[in-house]
Short mmCIF file of the C-alpha atoms (twelve columns), coordinates in Angstrom:
data_MODEL
# 
_entry.id   MODEL 
# 
loop_
_atom_site.group_PDB 
_atom_site.id 
_atom_site.type_symbol 
_atom_site.label_atom_id 
_atom_site.label_alt_id 
_atom_site.label_comp_id 
_atom_site.label_asym_id 
_atom_site.label_seq_id 
_atom_site.Cartn_x 
_atom_site.Cartn_y 
_atom_site.Cartn_z 
_atom_site.pdbx_PDB_model_num 
ATOM 1   C CA . MET A 1   69.554  69.122  109.173 1 
ATOM 2   C CA . ASN A 2   72.928  70.748  108.521 1 
ATOM 3   C CA . THR A 3   75.304  69.091  110.991 1 
ATOM 4   C CA . ASP A 4   78.353  71.132  110.033 1 
ATOM 5   C CA . ILE A 5   76.829  74.571  110.600 1 
ATOM 6   C CA . ASN A 6   79.121  75.256  113.579 1 
ATOM 7   C CA . ILE A 7   82.307  73.934  112.009 1 
ATOM 8   C CA . PRO A 8   84.889  76.729  111.495 1 
ATOM 9   C CA . LEU A 9   85.383  77.615  107.846 1 
ATOM 10  C CA . THR A 10  89.087  76.789  108.197 1 
ATOM 11  C CA . GLU A 11  88.178  73.142  108.822 1 
ATOM 12  C CA . LYS A 12  85.069  72.959  106.683 1 
ATOM 13  C CA . TYR A 13  86.990  74.112  103.607 1 
ATOM 14  C CA . ARG A 14  90.337  72.505  104.360 1 
ATOM 15  C CA . PRO A 15  91.523  70.969  101.052 1 
ATOM 16  C CA . LYS A 16  90.745  67.264  100.882 1 
ATOM 17  C CA . THR A 17  92.739  66.359  97.784  1 
ATOM 18  C CA . LEU A 18  96.017  67.556  96.288  1 
ATOM 19  C CA . SER A 19  94.094  69.204  93.458  1 
ATOM 20  C CA . ASP A 20  92.324  71.408  96.006  1 
ATOM 21  C CA . ILE A 21  95.602  73.002  97.159  1 
ATOM 22  C CA . ILE A 22  95.975  76.493  95.686  1 
ATOM 23  C CA . SER A 23  99.089  78.499  94.724  1 
ATOM 24  C CA . GLN A 24  101.555 75.594  95.209  1 
ATOM 25  C CA . GLU A 25  101.458 74.124  91.703  1 
ATOM 26  C CA . ASN A 26  105.102 73.039  91.387  1 
ATOM 27  C CA . THR A 27  105.129 71.360  94.788  1 
ATOM 28  C CA . ILE A 28  101.900 69.479  94.085  1 
ATOM 29  C CA . LYS A 29  103.139 68.382  90.664  1 
ATOM 30  C CA . ILE A 30  106.288 66.830  92.144  1 
ATOM 31  C CA . ILE A 31  104.411 65.140  94.983  1 
ATOM 32  C CA . LYS A 32  101.823 63.661  92.617  1 
ATOM 33  C CA . GLU A 33  104.627 62.156  90.545  1 
ATOM 34  C CA . CYS A 34  106.237 60.659  93.671  1 
ATOM 35  C CA . ILE A 35  102.934 59.061  94.667  1 
ATOM 36  C CA . LYS A 36  102.357 57.791  91.127  1 
ATOM 37  C CA . GLN A 37  105.744 56.048  91.151  1 
ATOM 38  C CA . ASP A 38  105.163 54.847  94.735  1 
ATOM 39  C CA . LYS A 39  108.392 56.549  95.819  1 
ATOM 40  C CA . LEU A 40  107.248 58.849  98.584  1 
ATOM 41  C CA . PRO A 41  110.298 60.535  100.165 1 
ATOM 42  C CA . HIS A 42  110.817 62.060  103.567 1 
ATOM 43  C CA . MET A 43  109.553 65.623  103.197 1 
ATOM 44  C CA . LEU A 44  110.200 68.978  104.789 1 
ATOM 45  C CA . PHE A 45  107.573 71.673  104.187 1 
ATOM 46  C CA . TYR A 46  108.487 75.230  105.129 1 
ATOM 47  C CA . GLY A 47  106.916 78.637  104.581 1 
ATOM 48  C CA . PRO A 48  104.571 81.211  106.154 1 
ATOM 49  C CA . PRO A 49  101.462 80.222  108.129 1 
ATOM 50  C CA . GLY A 50  98.220  79.517  106.287 1 
ATOM 51  C CA . THR A 51  99.808  78.456  102.990 1 
ATOM 52  C CA . GLY A 52  98.610  74.849  102.974 1 
ATOM 53  C CA . LYS A 53  101.498 72.874  104.485 1 
ATOM 54  C CA . THR A 54  99.449  70.735  106.882 1 
ATOM 55  C CA . SER A 55  96.574  70.450  104.399 1 
ATOM 56  C CA . THR A 56  99.004  69.132  101.786 1 
ATOM 57  C CA . ILE A 57  100.372 66.294  103.890 1 
ATOM 58  C CA . LEU A 58  96.862  65.295  104.966 1 
ATOM 59  C CA . ALA A 59  95.804  65.277  101.309 1 
ATOM 60  C CA . ILE A 60  98.879  63.157  100.510 1 
ATOM 61  C CA . SER A 61  97.860  60.707  103.235 1 
ATOM 62  C CA . ARG A 62  94.322  60.414  101.868 1 
ATOM 63  C CA . THR A 63  95.632  59.864  98.344  1 
ATOM 64  C CA . TYR A 64  98.326  57.406  99.417  1 
ATOM 65  C CA . PHE A 65  96.358  55.274  101.892 1 
ATOM 66  C CA . GLY A 66  92.721  55.834  100.978 1 
ATOM 67  C CA . ASP A 67  90.008  55.684  103.654 1 
ATOM 68  C CA . SER A 68  92.333  53.978  106.140 1 
ATOM 69  C CA . TYR A 69  94.770  56.895  106.222 1 
ATOM 70  C CA . LYS A 70  94.083  57.817  109.877 1 
ATOM 71  C CA . SER A 71  95.526  54.518  111.094 1 
ATOM 72  C CA . MET A 72  98.634  55.051  108.972 1 
ATOM 73  C CA . ILE A 73  99.705  58.457  110.236 1 
ATOM 74  C CA . LEU A 74  100.987 59.894  113.503 1 
ATOM 75  C CA . GLU A 75  100.467 63.638  114.003 1 
ATOM 76  C CA . LEU A 76  102.556 65.523  116.536 1 
ATOM 77  C CA . ASN A 77  103.286 69.174  117.230 1 
ATOM 78  C CA . GLY A 78  106.895 70.104  117.869 1 
ATOM 79  C CA . SER A 79  105.943 73.113  119.993 1 
ATOM 80  C CA . ASP A 80  104.045 70.861  122.430 1 
ATOM 81  C CA . ASP A 81  106.498 67.968  122.452 1 
ATOM 82  C CA . ARG A 82  109.864 69.658  122.074 1 
ATOM 83  C CA . GLY A 83  112.197 67.272  123.857 1 
ATOM 84  C CA . ILE A 84  114.129 64.163  123.021 1 
ATOM 85  C CA . ASN A 85  111.698 61.932  124.939 1 
ATOM 86  C CA . VAL A 86  108.936 62.331  122.340 1 
ATOM 87  C CA . ILE A 87  111.372 61.112  119.667 1 
ATOM 88  C CA . ARG A 88  112.438 58.106  121.734 1 
ATOM 89  C CA . SER A 89  108.931 57.169  122.845 1 
ATOM 90  C CA . GLN A 90  106.014 58.091  120.576 1 
ATOM 91  C CA . ILE A 91  107.808 58.477  117.252 1 
ATOM 92  C CA . LYS A 92  110.206 55.557  117.690 1 
ATOM 93  C CA . THR A 93  107.429 53.229  118.860 1 
ATOM 94  C CA . PHE A 94  105.222 54.177  115.910 1 
ATOM 95  C CA . ALA A 95  108.088 53.943  113.416 1 
ATOM 96  C CA . LYS A 96  109.434 50.507  114.342 1 
ATOM 97  C CA . ILE A 97  106.081 48.682  114.110 1 
ATOM 98  C CA . LYS A 98  105.230 47.741  110.528 1 
ATOM 99  C CA . ASN A 99  101.549 47.807  109.603 1 
ATOM 100 C CA . ILE A 100 100.724 44.249  108.435 1 
ATOM 101 C CA . SER A 101 97.468  45.314  106.718 1 
ATOM 102 C CA . ASN A 102 99.229  47.757  104.375 1 
ATOM 103 C CA . ASP A 103 102.595 47.270  102.722 1 
ATOM 104 C CA . LYS A 104 103.152 51.012  102.294 1 
ATOM 105 C CA . PRO A 105 105.290 52.940  104.771 1 
ATOM 106 C CA . LYS A 106 103.410 54.881  107.435 1 
ATOM 107 C CA . ILE A 107 103.743 58.663  107.769 1 
ATOM 108 C CA . VAL A 108 104.842 60.715  110.772 1 
ATOM 109 C CA . ILE A 109 103.648 64.325  110.545 1 
ATOM 110 C CA . LEU A 110 105.653 66.604  112.790 1 
ATOM 111 C CA . ASP A 111 104.228 70.120  112.767 1 
ATOM 112 C CA . GLU A 112 106.277 73.086  114.018 1 
ATOM 113 C CA . ALA A 113 109.416 70.982  113.707 1 
ATOM 114 C CA . ASP A 114 111.495 74.143  114.056 1 
ATOM 115 C CA . SER A 115 110.449 74.207  117.735 1 
ATOM 116 C CA . LEU A 116 112.243 70.935  118.518 1 
ATOM 117 C CA . THR A 117 115.362 71.187  120.649 1 
ATOM 118 C CA . ILE A 118 118.709 70.512  118.965 1 
ATOM 119 C CA . ASP A 119 119.086 67.222  120.874 1 
ATOM 120 C CA . ALA A 120 115.613 66.155  119.740 1 
ATOM 121 C CA . GLN A 121 116.502 66.949  116.139 1 
ATOM 122 C CA . PHE A 122 119.664 64.820  116.271 1 
ATOM 123 C CA . ALA A 123 117.627 61.979  117.776 1 
ATOM 124 C CA . LEU A 124 115.076 62.452  114.996 1 
ATOM 125 C CA . ARG A 125 117.828 62.161  112.401 1 
ATOM 126 C CA . ARG A 126 118.789 58.739  113.769 1 
ATOM 127 C CA . VAL A 127 115.163 57.556  113.760 1 
ATOM 128 C CA . ILE A 128 114.721 58.712  110.160 1 
ATOM 129 C CA . GLU A 129 117.799 56.690  109.134 1 
ATOM 130 C CA . LYS A 130 116.925 53.556  111.081 1 
ATOM 131 C CA . TYR A 131 113.242 53.167  110.201 1 
ATOM 132 C CA . THR A 132 113.068 54.336  106.583 1 
ATOM 133 C CA . ARG A 133 111.642 50.978  105.479 1 
ATOM 134 C CA . ASN A 134 108.619 51.357  107.781 1 
ATOM 135 C CA . VAL A 135 107.888 55.072  107.847 1 
ATOM 136 C CA . ARG A 136 108.150 58.367  106.008 1 
ATOM 137 C CA . PHE A 137 108.529 61.655  107.833 1 
ATOM 138 C CA . CYS A 138 106.912 64.947  106.916 1 
ATOM 139 C CA . LEU A 139 108.371 67.837  108.901 1 
ATOM 140 C CA . ILE A 140 106.478 71.138  108.811 1 
ATOM 141 C CA . CYS A 141 107.950 74.451  109.875 1 
ATOM 142 C CA . ASN A 142 107.916 78.189  109.264 1 
ATOM 143 C CA . TYR A 143 111.699 78.694  109.413 1 
ATOM 144 C CA . LEU A 144 113.967 76.331  107.533 1 
ATOM 145 C CA . ASN A 145 117.133 77.668  109.194 1 
ATOM 146 C CA . LYS A 146 115.919 76.393  112.573 1 
ATOM 147 C CA . VAL A 147 116.051 72.801  111.343 1 
ATOM 148 C CA . ILE A 148 119.552 71.291  111.515 1 
ATOM 149 C CA . SER A 149 121.271 70.468  108.218 1 
ATOM 150 C CA . ALA A 150 121.549 66.776  109.197 1 
ATOM 151 C CA . VAL A 151 117.738 66.530  109.165 1 
ATOM 152 C CA . GLN A 152 117.324 68.735  106.095 1 
ATOM 153 C CA . SER A 153 119.670 66.559  104.059 1 
ATOM 154 C CA . ARG A 154 117.476 63.504  104.650 1 
ATOM 155 C CA . CYS A 155 114.318 65.162  103.309 1 
ATOM 156 C CA . MET A 156 112.994 66.470  100.032 1 
ATOM 157 C CA . ILE A 157 112.477 70.145  100.812 1 
ATOM 158 C CA . PHE A 158 109.419 72.047  99.558  1 
ATOM 159 C CA . LYS A 159 108.962 75.779  99.968  1 
ATOM 160 C CA . PHE A 160 105.353 76.949  100.367 1 
ATOM 161 C CA . SER A 161 104.766 80.472  99.099  1 
ATOM 162 C CA . THR A 162 102.106 82.887  100.296 1 
ATOM 163 C CA . ILE A 163 98.735  82.459  98.604  1 
ATOM 164 C CA . GLY A 164 98.404  84.850  95.653  1 
ATOM 165 C CA . ILE A 165 95.805  87.611  95.935  1 
ATOM 166 C CA . LYS A 166 93.930  86.515  92.802  1 
ATOM 167 C CA . ASN A 167 93.726  82.906  93.987  1 
ATOM 168 C CA . SER A 168 92.620  84.024  97.459  1 
ATOM 169 C CA . ILE A 169 89.880  86.278  96.103  1 
ATOM 170 C CA . LYS A 170 88.543  83.610  93.748  1 
ATOM 171 C CA . LYS A 171 88.489  80.948  96.482  1 
ATOM 172 C CA . ILE A 172 86.893  83.309  99.012  1 
ATOM 173 C CA . LYS A 173 84.130  84.257  96.576  1 
ATOM 174 C CA . ASP A 174 83.392  80.559  95.970  1 
ATOM 175 C CA . ILE A 175 83.196  79.934  99.716  1 
ATOM 176 C CA . MET A 176 81.005  82.995  100.309 1 
ATOM 177 C CA . GLU A 177 78.621  81.825  97.605  1 
ATOM 178 C CA . SER A 178 78.491  78.349  99.121  1 
ATOM 179 C CA . GLU A 179 77.931  79.766  102.630 1 
ATOM 180 C CA . LYS A 180 75.454  82.394  101.369 1 
ATOM 181 C CA . ILE A 181 77.516  85.156  102.984 1 
ATOM 182 C CA . MET A 182 76.226  88.487  101.716 1 
ATOM 183 C CA . GLY A 183 77.136  92.124  102.213 1 
ATOM 184 C CA . ILE A 184 80.917  91.950  101.770 1 
ATOM 185 C CA . ASN A 185 81.876  93.889  98.666  1 
ATOM 186 C CA . ASN A 186 84.764  93.103  96.336  1 
ATOM 187 C CA . ASN A 187 86.834  96.012  97.640  1 
ATOM 188 C CA . THR A 188 86.614  94.718  101.210 1 
ATOM 189 C CA . ILE A 189 87.461  91.168  100.109 1 
ATOM 190 C CA . GLU A 190 90.565  92.489  98.352  1 
ATOM 191 C CA . LYS A 191 91.580  94.463  101.465 1 
ATOM 192 C CA . ILE A 192 91.171  91.394  103.667 1 
ATOM 193 C CA . CYS A 193 93.311  89.286  101.325 1 
ATOM 194 C CA . ASN A 194 95.964  92.022  101.141 1 
ATOM 195 C CA . TYR A 195 96.113  92.549  104.897 1 
ATOM 196 C CA . SER A 196 96.304  88.817  105.561 1 
ATOM 197 C CA . GLU A 197 99.589  88.683  103.595 1 
ATOM 198 C CA . GLY A 198 98.939  85.331  101.957 1 
ATOM 199 C CA . ASP A 199 97.708  83.591  105.126 1 
ATOM 200 C CA . PHE A 200 94.524  81.958  103.824 1 
ATOM 201 C CA . ARG A 201 93.600  80.646  107.264 1 
ATOM 202 C CA . LYS A 202 93.494  84.233  108.528 1 
ATOM 203 C CA . VAL A 203 91.325  85.234  105.555 1 
ATOM 204 C CA . LEU A 204 88.778  82.516  106.355 1 
ATOM 205 C CA . ASN A 205 88.685  83.459  110.036 1 
ATOM 206 C CA . LEU A 206 87.946  87.054  109.070 1 
ATOM 207 C CA . ILE A 207 85.283  86.120  106.525 1 
ATOM 208 C CA . GLN A 208 83.519  84.041  109.168 1 
ATOM 209 C CA . GLN A 209 82.919  87.192  111.217 1 
ATOM 210 C CA . ARG A 210 80.695  88.506  108.406 1 
ATOM 211 C CA . ASN A 211 80.739  92.075  109.722 1 
ATOM 212 C CA . PHE A 212 83.033  94.538  108.007 1 
ATOM 213 C CA . ASP A 213 83.390  98.291  107.924 1 
ATOM 214 C CA . ASP A 214 86.273  100.749 108.103 1 
ATOM 215 C CA . ASN A 215 86.100  100.750 111.906 1 
ATOM 216 C CA . PHE A 216 86.636  96.988  111.994 1 
ATOM 217 C CA . ILE A 217 89.521  97.201  109.527 1 
ATOM 218 C CA . ILE A 218 91.260  99.940  111.532 1 
ATOM 219 C CA . GLU A 219 90.937  98.074  114.837 1 
ATOM 220 C CA . TYR A 220 91.744  94.588  113.538 1 
ATOM 221 C CA . PHE A 221 94.558  95.272  111.107 1 
ATOM 222 C CA . TYR A 222 96.186  98.298  112.672 1 
ATOM 223 C CA . HIS A 223 95.401  97.474  116.312 1 
ATOM 224 C CA . VAL A 224 94.171  101.030 116.843 1 
ATOM 225 C CA . LYS A 225 90.958  101.788 118.694 1 
ATOM 226 C CA . ILE A 226 88.606  103.686 116.424 1 
ATOM 227 C CA . ASP A 227 88.144  106.459 119.008 1 
ATOM 228 C CA . ASN A 228 91.909  107.016 119.103 1 
ATOM 229 C CA . TYR A 229 92.062  106.966 115.324 1 
ATOM 230 C CA . ASN A 230 89.348  109.632 115.043 1 
ATOM 231 C CA . ILE A 231 91.142  111.808 117.590 1 
ATOM 232 C CA . CYS A 232 94.390  111.511 115.636 1 
ATOM 233 C CA . TYR A 233 92.681  112.248 112.352 1 
ATOM 234 C CA . HIS A 234 91.056  115.434 113.632 1 
ATOM 235 C CA . LEU A 235 94.280  116.558 115.279 1 
ATOM 236 C CA . LEU A 236 96.040  116.294 111.933 1 
ATOM 237 C CA . LYS A 237 93.425  117.995 109.791 1 
ATOM 238 C CA . ASN A 238 94.317  121.598 110.517 1 
ATOM 239 C CA . PRO A 239 97.966  122.191 111.506 1 
ATOM 240 C CA . LYS A 240 99.526  125.065 109.537 1 
ATOM 241 C CA . SER A 241 103.203 124.830 110.355 1 
ATOM 242 C CA . PHE A 242 105.886 122.189 110.208 1 
ATOM 243 C CA . ASN A 243 106.558 122.422 113.960 1 
ATOM 244 C CA . GLU A 244 102.873 122.041 114.774 1 
ATOM 245 C CA . THR A 245 102.551 118.968 112.545 1 
ATOM 246 C CA . LEU A 246 105.649 117.383 114.067 1 
ATOM 247 C CA . THR A 247 104.418 118.114 117.597 1 
ATOM 248 C CA . ILE A 248 101.074 116.454 116.862 1 
ATOM 249 C CA . PHE A 249 102.772 113.407 115.328 1 
ATOM 250 C CA . ASN A 250 104.993 113.060 118.403 1 
ATOM 251 C CA . LYS A 251 101.918 113.263 120.626 1 
ATOM 252 C CA . ILE A 252 100.159 110.609 118.552 1 
ATOM 253 C CA . ASN A 253 103.181 108.335 118.743 1 
ATOM 254 C CA . GLU A 254 103.549 108.701 122.520 1 
ATOM 255 C CA . GLU A 255 99.863  108.578 123.543 1 
ATOM 256 C CA . TYR A 256 98.339  106.248 120.948 1 
ATOM 257 C CA . LYS A 257 101.400 104.275 119.790 1 
ATOM 258 C CA . ILE A 258 100.740 104.993 116.111 1 
ATOM 259 C CA . ASN A 259 103.828 105.533 113.953 1 
ATOM 260 C CA . PHE A 260 104.030 107.817 110.940 1 
ATOM 261 C CA . ASP A 261 104.050 104.949 108.461 1 
ATOM 262 C CA . ASP A 262 101.077 103.170 110.104 1 
ATOM 263 C CA . PHE A 263 99.009  106.331 110.011 1 
ATOM 264 C CA . LEU A 264 99.822  107.078 106.382 1 
ATOM 265 C CA . ILE A 265 98.997  103.509 105.341 1 
ATOM 266 C CA . MET A 266 95.638  103.794 107.114 1 
ATOM 267 C CA . PHE A 267 94.860  106.991 105.246 1 
ATOM 268 C CA . THR A 268 95.810  105.426 101.925 1 
ATOM 269 C CA . ASP A 269 94.078  102.069 102.460 1 
ATOM 270 C CA . LEU A 270 90.836  103.640 103.621 1 
ATOM 271 C CA . GLY A 271 90.785  106.061 100.715 1 
ATOM 272 C CA . ILE A 272 90.692  109.144 102.939 1 
ATOM 273 C CA . LYS A 273 91.261  112.287 100.889 1 
ATOM 274 C CA . LEU A 274 93.478  114.909 102.460 1 
ATOM 275 C CA . GLU A 275 92.518  118.323 101.149 1 
ATOM 276 C CA . LYS A 276 94.730  120.426 103.440 1 
ATOM 277 C CA . TYR A 277 97.735  121.200 101.274 1 
ATOM 278 C CA . GLU A 278 99.497  122.853 104.179 1 
ATOM 279 C CA . PHE A 279 99.386  119.512 105.954 1 
ATOM 280 C CA . LEU A 280 100.857 117.716 102.936 1 
ATOM 281 C CA . ASN A 281 103.649 120.248 102.686 1 
ATOM 282 C CA . ASN A 282 104.408 119.707 106.350 1 
ATOM 283 C CA . LEU A 283 104.513 115.941 105.805 1 
ATOM 284 C CA . SER A 284 106.903 116.341 102.907 1 
ATOM 285 C CA . GLU A 285 109.196 118.454 105.084 1 
ATOM 286 C CA . ILE A 286 109.133 115.776 107.796 1 
ATOM 287 C CA . GLU A 287 110.008 113.155 105.168 1 
ATOM 288 C CA . TYR A 288 112.865 115.305 103.902 1 
ATOM 289 C CA . ASN A 289 114.306 115.566 107.409 1 
ATOM 290 C CA . PHE A 290 114.079 111.807 107.871 1 
ATOM 291 C CA . TYR A 291 115.790 111.282 104.519 1 
ATOM 292 C CA . CYS A 292 118.620 113.661 105.357 1 
ATOM 293 C CA . SER A 293 119.155 111.876 108.661 1 
ATOM 294 C CA . THR A 294 119.913 108.683 106.630 1 
ATOM 295 C CA . ASN A 295 117.075 106.926 108.422 1 
ATOM 296 C CA . SER A 296 115.927 103.997 106.249 1 
ATOM 297 C CA . PHE A 297 112.369 104.878 107.212 1 
ATOM 298 C CA . GLY A 298 112.610 107.992 105.011 1 
ATOM 299 C CA . ASN A 299 112.198 106.109 101.738 1 
ATOM 300 C CA . PHE A 300 109.132 104.271 102.970 1 
ATOM 301 C CA . PHE A 301 107.660 107.542 104.238 1 
ATOM 302 C CA . LEU A 302 108.186 109.140 100.828 1 
ATOM 303 C CA . ILE A 303 106.410 106.259 99.067  1 
ATOM 304 C CA . SER A 304 103.480 106.505 101.479 1 
ATOM 305 C CA . LEU A 305 103.278 110.260 100.969 1 
ATOM 306 C CA . CYS A 306 103.267 109.870 97.205  1 
ATOM 307 C CA . SER A 307 100.418 107.373 97.504  1 
ATOM 308 C CA . ILE A 308 98.367  109.891 99.451  1 
ATOM 309 C CA . LEU A 309 99.123  112.704 97.029  1 
ATOM 310 C CA . SER A 310 97.901  110.550 94.152  1 
ATOM 311 C CA . ILE A 311 94.464  109.982 95.675  1 
# 
């Protein structure tokens, strides 16, 4: 009997070893060398969500401590325990007690460290200094600039980049084959990876839904109800004049909260062919007016328009 059938894919396929981490080759190379020399530093991982920061420190812990790693680590979330008390109580208590069954320093994993208050961060700095012989800290955050320089200077800093599209697609195909997930074509997989912007956790959550069509993509990625989208599309199919096109766009923006750029991206991404040249001319005139108004949106609008014209 398959006991892990209900486990989310994000947990089922969480990397177990450092070699399983994708798209962070330089970081993993440095960390492996530190472990090899038994000189694990305090670490600060920063970068976008879903890029493997937490998975990396858990893989480090497994490699460093073996099967007993759970007793050698303390995991906390800075967004839940933001104040100075968590530093003085849980972290300090864990840090000052040396593990007699293992001569290696323990590891404190502090996720969302950029959510800690300034006072808590200064207290953390003092704990890092005082208990370095007993413990190593791994701070994880999305925004490096929200961590005070006094803490940063005591850590080896690693930047985690978004997962590359090619790596995401290859990994997703392997997982789909393992899970026997059928009916999702390569084009849809590529769209999902593109829309997820390098967040592999988001990709896995989407793949687990196993039900994809253009309606799903419109509603999930653009947050537009498909009925509203269809209304907007039909409104825009036939306008003849610039003023009529602009009026319809204003109506769409006010009633359905869809901006020009969002709508154009939807057209382009979904491969919708616009055959009404009058409409395209009207769009180009709108773009020209934006450009002349020195609105920075004008350049983006022009790029989107060119994409549509090239379909």
